ROBA-655345 format. One record per residue: residue number from 1; y, x, z of N, C-alpha, C in turn; residue in three letters. Coordinates in nm, 3 decimals. Example, Ala and Ser with C-alpha at 12.3 -4.5 7.8 and 13.67 -1.06 7.14 Angstrom:
% ROBA-655345
n: 1, n.yy: -0.569, n.xx: 1.319, n.zz: 0.780, ca.yy: -0.450, ca.xx: 1.230, ca.zz: 0.780, c.yy: -0.330, c.xx: 1.320, c.zz: 0.780, res: ala
n: 2, n.yy: -0.225, n.xx: 1.285, n.zz: 0.708, ca.yy: -0.106, ca.xx: 1.367, ca.zz: 0.714, c.yy: 0.003, c.xx: 1.290, c.zz: 0.787, res: ser
***
This chain:
% ROBA-655345
n: 1, n.yy: -0.119, n.xx: 0.084, n.zz: 0.000, ca.yy: 0.000, ca.xx: 0.000, ca.zz: 0.000, c.yy: 0.125, c.xx: 0.088, c.zz: 0.000, res: ile
n: 2, n.yy: 0.121, n.xx: 0.194, n.zz: 0.080, ca.yy: 0.236, ca.xx: 0.284, ca.zz: 0.085, c.yy: 0.262, c.xx: 0.350, c.zz: -0.049, res: gly
n: 3, n.yy: 0.154, n.xx: 0.392, n.zz: -0.117, ca.yy: 0.170, ca.xx: 0.453, ca.zz: -0.249, c.yy: 0.232, c.xx: 0.357, c.zz: -0.349, res: gly
n: 4, n.yy: 0.192, n.xx: 0.231, n.zz: -0.342, ca.yy: 0.249, ca.xx: 0.132, ca.zz: -0.434, c.yy: 0.397, c.xx: 0.110, c.zz: -0.406, res: met
n: 5, n.yy: 0.430, n.xx: 0.101, n.zz: -0.279, ca.yy: 0.569, ca.xx: 0.075, ca.zz: -0.242, c.yy: 0.659, c.xx: 0.194, c.zz: -0.275, res: ile
n: 6, n.yy: 0.610, n.xx: 0.315, n.zz: -0.247, ca.yy: 0.697, ca.xx: 0.432, ca.zz: -0.262, c.yy: 0.683, c.xx: 0.505, c.zz: -0.395, res: phe
n: 7, n.yy: 0.578, n.xx: 0.476, n.zz: -0.472, ca.yy: 0.560, ca.xx: 0.547, ca.zz: -0.599, c.yy: 0.557, c.xx: 0.454, c.zz: -0.720, res: leu
n: 8, n.yy: 0.474, n.xx: 0.352, n.zz: -0.717, ca.yy: 0.455, ca.xx: 0.268, ca.zz: -0.835, c.yy: 0.576, c.xx: 0.178, c.zz: -0.861, res: ile
n: 9, n.yy: 0.624, n.xx: 0.108, n.zz: -0.760, ca.yy: 0.738, ca.xx: 0.018, ca.zz: -0.782, c.yy: 0.865, c.xx: 0.092, c.zz: -0.823, res: leu
n: 10, n.yy: 0.901, n.xx: 0.203, n.zz: -0.757, ca.yy: 1.016, ca.xx: 0.279, ca.zz: -0.808, c.yy: 0.992, c.xx: 0.336, c.zz: -0.948, res: pro
n: 11, n.yy: 0.868, n.xx: 0.374, n.zz: -0.977, ca.yy: 0.836, ca.xx: 0.423, ca.zz: -1.111, c.yy: 0.856, c.xx: 0.317, c.zz: -1.216, res: gly
n: 12, n.yy: 0.816, n.xx: 0.194, n.zz: -1.187, ca.yy: 0.838, ca.xx: 0.083, ca.zz: -1.280, c.yy: 0.988, c.xx: 0.058, c.zz: -1.299, res: ile
n: 13, n.yy: 1.063, n.xx: 0.061, n.zz: -1.190, ca.yy: 1.208, ca.xx: 0.040, ca.zz: -1.198, c.yy: 1.274, c.xx: 0.147, c.zz: -1.285, res: phe
n: 14, n.yy: 1.239, n.xx: 0.273, n.zz: -1.262, ca.yy: 1.298, ca.xx: 0.382, ca.zz: -1.340, c.yy: 1.255, c.xx: 0.372, c.zz: -1.486, res: ile
n: 15, n.yy: 1.129, n.xx: 0.339, n.zz: -1.511, ca.yy: 1.081, ca.xx: 0.325, ca.zz: -1.649, c.yy: 1.158, c.xx: 0.213, c.zz: -1.721, res: ala
n: 16, n.yy: 1.187, n.xx: 0.104, n.zz: -1.653, ca.yy: 1.263, ca.xx: -0.004, ca.zz: -1.716, c.yy: 1.407, c.xx: 0.039, c.zz: -1.745, res: leu
n: 17, n.yy: 1.466, n.xx: 0.115, n.zz: -1.655, ca.yy: 1.605, ca.xx: 0.157, ca.zz: -1.675, c.yy: 1.617, c.xx: 0.261, c.zz: -1.786, res: arg
n: 18, n.yy: 1.512, n.xx: 0.342, n.zz: -1.805, ca.yy: 1.512, ca.xx: 0.443, ca.zz: -1.909, c.yy: 1.435, c.xx: 0.398, c.zz: -2.032, res: trp
n: 19, n.yy: 1.416, n.xx: 0.270, n.zz: -2.045, ca.yy: 1.334, ca.xx: 0.212, ca.zz: -2.150, c.yy: 1.386, c.xx: 0.241, c.zz: -2.289, res: leu
n: 20, n.yy: 1.514, n.xx: 0.244, n.zz: -2.307, ca.yy: 1.570, ca.xx: 0.256, ca.zz: -2.442, c.yy: 1.631, c.xx: 0.393, c.zz: -2.468, res: ile
n: 21, n.yy: 1.578, n.xx: 0.494, n.zz: -2.403, ca.yy: 1.629, ca.xx: 0.630, ca.zz: -2.424, c.yy: 1.611, c.xx: 0.672, c.zz: -2.570, res: val
n: 22, n.yy: 1.494, n.xx: 0.651, n.zz: -2.626, ca.yy: 1.468, ca.xx: 0.696, ca.zz: -2.764, c.yy: 1.553, c.xx: 0.618, c.zz: -2.864, res: val
n: 23, n.yy: 1.563, n.xx: 0.484, n.zz: -2.856, ca.yy: 1.654, ca.xx: 0.417, ca.zz: -2.949, c.yy: 1.799, c.xx: 0.462, c.zz: -2.936, res: pro
n: 24, n.yy: 1.845, n.xx: 0.491, n.zz: -2.815, ca.yy: 1.981, ca.xx: 0.540, ca.zz: -2.796, c.yy: 1.995, c.xx: 0.679, c.zz: -2.858, res: val
n: 25, n.yy: 1.895, n.xx: 0.762, n.zz: -2.835, ca.yy: 1.896, ca.xx: 0.899, ca.zz: -2.889, c.yy: 1.906, c.xx: 0.897, c.zz: -3.041, res: leu
n: 26, n.yy: 1.830, n.xx: 0.812, n.zz: -3.104, ca.yy: 1.828, ca.xx: 0.805, ca.zz: -3.250, c.yy: 1.946, c.xx: 0.723, c.zz: -3.303, res: val
n: 27, n.yy: 1.971, n.xx: 0.608, n.zz: -3.241, ca.yy: 2.073, ca.xx: 0.517, ca.zz: -3.292, c.yy: 2.215, c.xx: 0.561, c.zz: -3.271, res: gly
n: 28, n.yy: 2.240, n.xx: 0.634, n.zz: -3.164, ca.yy: 2.376, ca.xx: 0.677, ca.zz: -3.135, c.yy: 2.396, c.xx: 0.827, c.zz: -3.154, res: lys
n: 29, n.yy: 2.287, n.xx: 0.898, n.zz: -3.187, ca.yy: 2.293, ca.xx: 1.042, ca.zz: -3.213, c.yy: 2.356, c.xx: 1.118, c.zz: -3.097, res: asn
n: 30, n.yy: 2.302, n.xx: 1.093, n.zz: -2.976, ca.yy: 2.351, ca.xx: 1.160, ca.zz: -2.856, c.yy: 2.252, c.xx: 1.267, c.zz: -2.813, res: thr
n: 31, n.yy: 2.291, n.xx: 1.344, n.zz: -2.714, ca.yy: 2.199, ca.xx: 1.443, ca.zz: -2.658, c.yy: 2.097, c.xx: 1.370, c.zz: -2.569, res: ser
n: 32, n.yy: 1.995, n.xx: 1.442, n.zz: -2.527, ca.yy: 1.890, ca.xx: 1.382, ca.zz: -2.445, c.yy: 1.947, c.xx: 1.334, c.zz: -2.312, res: val
n: 33, n.yy: 2.024, n.xx: 1.418, n.zz: -2.245, ca.yy: 2.080, ca.xx: 1.379, ca.zz: -2.116, c.yy: 2.177, c.xx: 1.262, c.zz: -2.130, res: leu
n: 34, n.yy: 2.258, n.xx: 1.262, n.zz: -2.235, ca.yy: 2.348, ca.xx: 1.149, ca.zz: -2.259, c.yy: 2.269, c.xx: 1.022, c.zz: -2.285, res: glu
n: 35, n.yy: 2.155, n.xx: 1.033, n.zz: -2.353, ca.yy: 2.072, ca.xx: 0.916, ca.zz: -2.383, c.yy: 2.014, c.xx: 0.856, c.zz: -2.255, res: ser
n: 36, n.yy: 1.972, n.xx: 0.941, n.zz: -2.162, ca.yy: 1.922, ca.xx: 0.890, ca.zz: -2.034, c.yy: 2.032, c.xx: 0.817, c.zz: -1.959, res: phe
n: 37, n.yy: 2.151, n.xx: 0.875, n.zz: -1.955, ca.yy: 2.263, ca.xx: 0.813, ca.zz: -1.886, c.yy: 2.304, c.xx: 0.682, c.zz: -1.954, res: ala
n: 38, n.yy: 2.307, n.xx: 0.682, n.zz: -2.086, ca.yy: 2.343, ca.xx: 0.562, ca.zz: -2.161, c.yy: 2.241, c.xx: 0.451, c.zz: -2.139, res: glu
n: 39, n.yy: 2.113, n.xx: 0.486, n.zz: -2.142, ca.yy: 2.007, ca.xx: 0.387, ca.zz: -2.119, c.yy: 2.018, c.xx: 0.329, c.zz: -1.979, res: ser
n: 40, n.yy: 2.045, n.xx: 0.414, n.zz: -1.882, ca.yy: 2.060, ca.xx: 0.368, ca.zz: -1.744, c.yy: 2.175, c.xx: 0.268, c.zz: -1.733, res: trp
n: 41, n.yy: 2.286, n.xx: 0.300, n.zz: -1.797, ca.yy: 2.402, ca.xx: 0.211, ca.zz: -1.792, c.yy: 2.382, c.xx: 0.081, c.zz: -1.869, res: gly
n: 42, n.yy: 2.316, n.xx: 0.090, n.zz: -1.984, ca.yy: 2.297, ca.xx: -0.029, ca.zz: -2.068, c.yy: 2.204, c.xx: -0.130, c.zz: -2.003, res: met
n: 43, n.yy: 2.102, n.xx: -0.082, n.zz: -1.933, ca.yy: 2.003, ca.xx: -0.173, ca.zz: -1.876, c.yy: 2.042, c.xx: -0.223, c.zz: -1.737, res: thr
n: 44, n.yy: 2.154, n.xx: -0.174, n.zz: -1.684, ca.yy: 2.199, ca.xx: -0.219, ca.zz: -1.552, c.yy: 2.226, c.xx: -0.369, c.zz: -1.556, res: lys
n: 45, n.yy: 2.168, n.xx: -0.440, n.zz: -1.462, ca.yy: 2.185, ca.xx: -0.584, ca.zz: -1.455, c.yy: 2.087, c.xx: -0.663, c.zz: -1.539, res: gly
n: 46, n.yy: 2.002, n.xx: -0.596, n.zz: -1.610, ca.yy: 1.905, ca.xx: -0.664, ca.zz: -1.697, c.yy: 1.760, c.xx: -0.639, c.zz: -1.655, res: his
n: 47, n.yy: 1.741, n.xx: -0.589, n.zz: -1.533, ca.yy: 1.607, ca.xx: -0.549, ca.zz: -1.489, c.yy: 1.510, c.xx: -0.666, c.zz: -1.489, res: thr
n: 48, n.yy: 1.552, n.xx: -0.781, n.zz: -1.440, ca.yy: 1.462, ca.xx: -0.897, ca.zz: -1.433, c.yy: 1.423, c.xx: -0.943, c.zz: -1.574, res: val
n: 49, n.yy: 1.519, n.xx: -0.945, n.zz: -1.666, ca.yy: 1.488, ca.xx: -0.982, ca.zz: -1.804, c.yy: 1.390, c.xx: -0.884, c.zz: -1.867, res: lys
n: 50, n.yy: 1.411, n.xx: -0.756, n.zz: -1.841, ca.yy: 1.321, ca.xx: -0.655, ca.zz: -1.897, c.yy: 1.181, c.xx: -0.664, c.zz: -1.839, res: leu
n: 51, n.yy: 1.172, n.xx: -0.696, n.zz: -1.710, ca.yy: 1.039, ca.xx: -0.716, ca.zz: -1.649, c.yy: 0.970, c.xx: -0.833, c.zz: -1.717, res: ile
n: 52, n.yy: 1.043, n.xx: -0.941, n.zz: -1.742, ca.yy: 0.982, ca.xx: -1.057, ca.zz: -1.807, c.yy: 0.938, c.xx: -1.027, c.zz: -1.949, res: ala
n: 53, n.yy: 1.024, n.xx: -0.960, n.zz: -2.025, ca.yy: 0.993, ca.xx: -0.930, ca.zz: -2.165, c.yy: 0.872, c.xx: -0.838, c.zz: -2.175, res: ile
n: 54, n.yy: 0.877, n.xx: -0.727, n.zz: -2.104, ca.yy: 0.769, ca.xx: -0.629, ca.zz: -2.116, c.yy: 0.645, c.xx: -0.671, c.zz: -2.037, res: phe
n: 55, n.yy: 0.662, n.xx: -0.753, n.zz: -1.936, ca.yy: 0.546, ca.xx: -0.808, ca.zz: -1.866, c.yy: 0.467, c.xx: -0.899, c.zz: -1.958, res: gly
n: 56, n.yy: 0.539, n.xx: -0.982, n.zz: -2.034, ca.yy: 0.472, ca.xx: -1.069, ca.zz: -2.131, c.yy: 0.408, c.xx: -0.988, c.zz: -2.244, res: ala
n: 57, n.yy: 0.476, n.xx: -0.884, n.zz: -2.286, ca.yy: 0.422, ca.xx: -0.801, ca.zz: -2.395, c.yy: 0.299, c.xx: -0.723, c.zz: -2.350, res: ala
n: 58, n.yy: 0.296, n.xx: -0.684, n.zz: -2.225, ca.yy: 0.183, ca.xx: -0.604, ca.zz: -2.176, c.yy: 0.073, c.xx: -0.685, c.zz: -2.109, res: leu
n: 59, n.yy: 0.090, n.xx: -0.817, n.zz: -2.101, ca.yy: -0.016, ca.xx: -0.899, ca.zz: -2.041, c.yy: -0.148, c.xx: -0.892, c.zz: -2.119, res: ser
n: 60, n.yy: -0.148, n.xx: -0.882, n.zz: -2.252, ca.yy: -0.277, ca.xx: -0.861, ca.zz: -2.320, c.yy: -0.344, c.xx: -0.730, c.zz: -2.282, res: pro
n: 61, n.yy: -0.265, n.xx: -0.629, n.zz: -2.250, ca.yy: -0.322, ca.xx: -0.501, ca.zz: -2.207, c.yy: -0.393, c.xx: -0.519, c.zz: -2.073, res: val
n: 62, n.yy: -0.328, n.xx: -0.589, n.zz: -1.981, ca.yy: -0.390, ca.xx: -0.613, ca.zz: -1.851, c.yy: -0.518, c.xx: -0.694, c.zz: -1.866, res: leu
n: 63, n.yy: -0.512, n.xx: -0.798, n.zz: -1.948, ca.yy: -0.632, ca.xx: -0.880, ca.zz: -1.970, c.yy: -0.743, c.xx: -0.798, c.zz: -2.035, res: ala
n: 64, n.yy: -0.708, n.xx: -0.711, n.zz: -2.128, ca.yy: -0.806, ca.xx: -0.626, ca.zz: -2.194, c.yy: -0.870, c.xx: -0.529, c.zz: -2.097, res: thr
n: 65, n.yy: -0.789, n.xx: -0.471, n.zz: -2.010, ca.yy: -0.842, ca.xx: -0.376, ca.zz: -1.912, c.yy: -0.937, c.xx: -0.446, c.zz: -1.816, res: ile
n: 66, n.yy: -0.901, n.xx: -0.566, n.zz: -1.772, ca.yy: -0.989, ca.xx: -0.641, ca.zz: -1.683, c.yy: -1.120, c.xx: -0.676, c.zz: -1.753, res: val
n: 67, n.yy: -1.112, n.xx: -0.725, n.zz: -1.875, ca.yy: -1.234, ca.xx: -0.759, ca.zz: -1.949, c.yy: -1.317, c.xx: -0.636, c.zz: -1.979, res: cys
n: 68, n.yy: -1.251, n.xx: -0.527, n.zz: -2.013, ca.yy: -1.324, ca.xx: -0.404, ca.zz: -2.041, c.yy: -1.398, c.xx: -0.354, c.zz: -1.918, res: glu
n: 69, n.yy: -1.335, n.xx: -0.367, n.zz: -1.804, ca.yy: -1.399, ca.xx: -0.326, ca.zz: -1.678, c.yy: -1.519, c.xx: -0.414, c.zz: -1.646, res: thr
n: 70, n.yy: -1.507, n.xx: -0.542, n.zz: -1.672, ca.yy: -1.615, ca.xx: -0.634, ca.zz: -1.638, c.yy: -1.730, c.xx: -0.631, c.zz: -1.738, res: leu
n: 71, n.yy: -1.701, n.xx: -0.614, n.zz: -1.867, ca.yy: -1.804, ca.xx: -0.631, ca.zz: -1.970, c.yy: -1.837, c.xx: -0.506, c.zz: -2.049, res: phe
n: 72, n.yy: -1.779, n.xx: -0.392, n.zz: -2.016, ca.yy: -1.797, ca.xx: -0.272, ca.zz: -2.096, c.yy: -1.943, c.xx: -0.228, c.zz: -2.106, res: met
n: 73, n.yy: -2.018, n.xx: -0.243, n.zz: -1.999, ca.yy: -2.158, ca.xx: -0.198, ca.zz: -2.000, c.yy: -2.240, c.xx: -0.278, c.zz: -2.101, res: ala
n: 74, n.yy: -2.209, n.xx: -0.406, n.zz: -2.118, ca.yy: -2.287, ca.xx: -0.491, ca.zz: -2.207, c.yy: -2.251, c.xx: -0.473, c.zz: -2.354, res: glu
n: 75, n.yy: -2.124, n.xx: -0.453, n.zz: -2.385, ca.yy: -2.078, ca.xx: -0.451, ca.zz: -2.523, c.yy: -2.011, c.xx: -0.319, c.zz: -2.556, res: tyr
n: 76, n.yy: -2.074, n.xx: -0.210, n.zz: -2.534, ca.yy: -2.008, ca.xx: -0.080, ca.zz: -2.536, c.yy: -1.934, c.xx: -0.049, c.zz: -2.666, res: ser
n: 77, n.yy: -2.001, n.xx: -0.038, n.zz: -2.780, ca.yy: -1.934, ca.xx: 0.009, ca.zz: -2.902, c.yy: -1.845, c.xx: -0.099, c.zz: -2.963, res: val
n: 78, n.yy: -1.895, n.xx: -0.218, n.zz: -2.978, ca.yy: -1.815, ca.xx: -0.325, ca.zz: -3.038, c.yy: -1.695, c.xx: -0.362, c.zz: -2.954, res: gly
n: 79, n.yy: -1.716, n.xx: -0.376, n.zz: -2.826, ca.yy: -1.606, ca.xx: -0.414, ca.zz: -2.736, c.yy: -1.502, c.xx: -0.303, c.zz: -2.728, res: trp
n: 80, n.yy: -1.547, n.xx: -0.179, n.zz: -2.729, ca.yy: -1.455, ca.xx: -0.067, ca.zz: -2.720, c.yy: -1.359, c.xx: -0.064, c.zz: -2.838, res: ser
n: 81, n.yy: -1.408, n.xx: -0.091, n.zz: -2.958, ca.yy: -1.318, ca.xx: -0.091, ca.zz: -3.074, c.yy: -1.218, c.xx: -0.206, c.zz: -3.067, res: ser
n: 82, n.yy: -1.261, n.xx: -0.320, n.zz: -3.015, ca.yy: -1.170, ca.xx: -0.434, ca.zz: -2.999, c.yy: -1.062, c.xx: -0.402, c.zz: -2.897, res: ile
n: 83, n.yy: -1.102, n.xx: -0.347, n.zz: -2.784, ca.yy: -1.002, ca.xx: -0.317, ca.zz: -2.681, c.yy: -0.904, c.xx: -0.209, c.zz: -2.726, res: thr
n: 84, n.yy: -0.952, n.xx: -0.110, n.zz: -2.797, ca.yy: -0.862, ca.xx: -0.006, ca.zz: -2.846, c.yy: -0.763, c.xx: -0.063, c.zz: -2.947, res: glu
n: 85, n.yy: -0.806, n.xx: -0.157, n.zz: -3.028, ca.yy: -0.716, ca.xx: -0.221, ca.zz: -3.123, c.yy: -0.609, c.xx: -0.302, c.zz: -3.051, res: thr
n: 86, n.yy: -0.648, n.xx: -0.375, n.zz: -2.949, ca.yy: -0.552, ca.xx: -0.454, ca.zz: -2.871, c.yy: -0.452, c.xx: -0.362, c.zz: -2.800, res: ile
n: 87, n.yy: -0.501, n.xx: -0.257, n.zz: -2.739, ca.yy: -0.412, ca.xx: -0.164, ca.zz: -2.669, c.yy: -0.314, c.xx: -0.097, c.zz: -2.765, res: leu
n: 88, n.yy: -0.362, n.xx: -0.056, n.zz: -2.881, ca.yy: -0.274, ca.xx: 0.007, ca.zz: -2.980, c.yy: -0.169, c.xx: -0.090, c.zz: -3.031, res: ser
n: 89, n.yy: -0.209, n.xx: -0.214, n.zz: -3.056, ca.yy: -0.114, ca.xx: -0.316, ca.zz: -3.103, c.yy: -0.006, c.xx: -0.342, c.zz: -2.998, res: ala
n: 90, n.yy: -0.043, n.xx: -0.344, n.zz: -2.871, ca.yy: 0.055, ca.xx: -0.367, ca.zz: -2.765, c.yy: 0.151, c.xx: -0.249, c.zz: -2.752, res: cys
n: 91, n.yy: 0.102, n.xx: -0.129, n.zz: -2.768, ca.yy: 0.190, ca.xx: -0.012, ca.zz: -2.762, c.yy: 0.292, c.xx: -0.016, c.zz: -2.876, res: ile
n: 92, n.yy: 0.246, n.xx: -0.049, n.zz: -2.996, ca.yy: 0.337, ca.xx: -0.058, ca.zz: -3.110, c.yy: 0.438, c.xx: -0.170, c.zz: -3.088, res: ile
n: 93, n.yy: 0.392, n.xx: -0.284, n.zz: -3.034, ca.yy: 0.482, ca.xx: -0.395, ca.zz: -3.007, c.yy: 0.589, c.xx: -0.354, c.zz: -2.906, res: met
n: 94, n.yy: 0.552, n.xx: -0.276, n.zz: -2.806, ca.yy: 0.650, ca.xx: -0.230, ca.zz: -2.707, c.yy: 0.753, c.xx: -0.136, c.zz: -2.768, res: cys
n: 95, n.yy: 0.712, n.xx: -0.054, n.zz: -2.865, ca.yy: 0.809, ca.xx: 0.031, ca.zz: -2.934, c.yy: 0.913, c.xx: -0.055, c.zz: -3.007, res: trp
n: 96, n.yy: 0.865, n.xx: -0.159, n.zz: -3.075, ca.yy: 0.958, ca.xx: -0.248, ca.zz: -3.145, c.yy: 1.046, c.xx: -0.323, c.zz: -3.046, res: tyr
n: 97, n.yy: 0.991, n.xx: -0.361, n.zz: -2.932, ca.yy: 1.072, ca.xx: -0.430, ca.zz: -2.830, c.yy: 1.181, c.xx: -0.339, c.zz: -2.775, res: leu
n: 98, n.yy: 1.152, n.xx: -0.210, n.zz: -2.761, ca.yy: 1.256, ca.xx: -0.117, ca.zz: -2.716, c.yy: 1.373, c.xx: -0.116, c.zz: -2.813, res: gln
n: 99, n.yy: 1.344, n.xx: -0.113, n.zz: -2.940, ca.yy: 1.449, ca.xx: -0.115, ca.zz: -3.042, c.yy: 1.523, c.xx: -0.248, c.zz: -3.038, res: ile
n: 100, n.yy: 1.449, n.xx: -0.358, n.zz: -3.022, ca.yy: 1.512, ca.xx: -0.490, ca.zz: -3.017, c.yy: 1.604, c.xx: -0.503, c.zz: -2.896, res: ala
n: 101, n.yy: 1.562, n.xx: -0.451, n.zz: -2.782, ca.yy: 1.648, ca.xx: -0.455, ca.zz: -2.662, c.yy: 1.774, c.xx: -0.373, c.zz: -2.685, res: val
n: 102, n.yy: 1.760, n.xx: -0.255, n.zz: -2.743, ca.yy: 1.877, ca.xx: -0.171, ca.zz: -2.773, c.yy: 1.973, c.xx: -0.244, c.zz: -2.865, res: phe
n: 103, n.yy: 1.920, n.xx: -0.303, n.zz: -2.973, ca.yy: 2.007, ca.xx: -0.374, ca.zz: -3.068, c.yy: 2.071, c.xx: -0.497, c.zz: -3.006, res: leu
n: 104, n.yy: 1.997, n.xx: -0.568, n.zz: -2.922, ca.yy: 2.053, ca.xx: -0.687, ca.zz: -2.856, c.yy: 2.165, c.xx: -0.649, c.zz: -2.761, res: ala
n: 105, n.yy: 2.147, n.xx: -0.542, n.zz: -2.685, ca.yy: 2.252, ca.xx: -0.498, ca.zz: -2.594, c.yy: 2.373, c.xx: -0.447, c.zz: -2.671, res: leu
n: 106, n.yy: 2.348, n.xx: -0.379, n.zz: -2.782, ca.yy: 2.458, ca.xx: -0.329, ca.zz: -2.863, c.yy: 2.537, c.xx: -0.445, c.zz: -2.924, res: arg
n: 107, n.yy: 2.468, n.xx: -0.546, n.zz: -2.973, ca.yy: 2.535, ca.xx: -0.661, ca.zz: -3.033, c.yy: 2.606, c.xx: -0.748, c.zz: -2.932, res: glu
n: 108, n.yy: 2.559, n.xx: -0.748, n.zz: -2.808, ca.yy: 2.622, ca.xx: -0.831, ca.zz: -2.705, c.yy: 2.755, c.xx: -0.773, c.zz: -2.656, res: ser
n: 109, n.yy: 2.785, n.xx: -0.653, n.zz: -2.702, ca.yy: 2.910, ca.xx: -0.591, ca.zz: -2.662, c.yy: 2.900, c.xx: -0.512, c.zz: -2.533, res: gly
n: 110, n.yy: 2.778, n.xx: -0.497, n.zz: -2.480, ca.yy: 2.761, ca.xx: -0.422, ca.zz: -2.357, c.yy: 2.778, c.xx: -0.273, c.zz: -2.378, res: glu
n: 111, n.yy: 2.758, n.xx: -0.228, n.zz: -2.503, ca.yy: 2.778, ca.xx: -0.087, ca.zz: -2.534, c.yy: 2.859, c.xx: -0.077, c.zz: -2.663, res: ile
n: 112, n.yy: 2.912, n.xx: 0.038, n.zz: -2.686, ca.yy: 2.982, ca.xx: 0.063, ca.zz: -2.811, c.yy: 2.887, c.xx: 0.135, c.zz: -2.903, res: arg
n: 113, n.yy: 2.886, n.xx: 0.096, n.zz: -3.030, ca.yy: 2.795, ca.xx: 0.161, ca.zz: -3.125, c.yy: 2.853, c.xx: 0.287, c.zz: -3.183, res: ser
***
């Protein structure tokens, strides 16, 4: 419980605040340190929305991991290829969501392009 409170939850918070570092780095042509600072500032006040968006996007990953844990012994090769496909699709979807969040914040006037 202590590890979750002191490591996992702050890690999730920091990951959400630094979520759009790469789109800022590419889209605004800033340095790496400036991109971290810009991402931190842009996502301020949007943490709950980001948890909802990425929680929904990653829910298939959680379901896949649970199913893989429960049924992996029975369906080893076939199930493994299905789970890897689902996991890869969710990772790609999260990359696109990072770009969408960056563009939405930029269009809302929260940042200057």
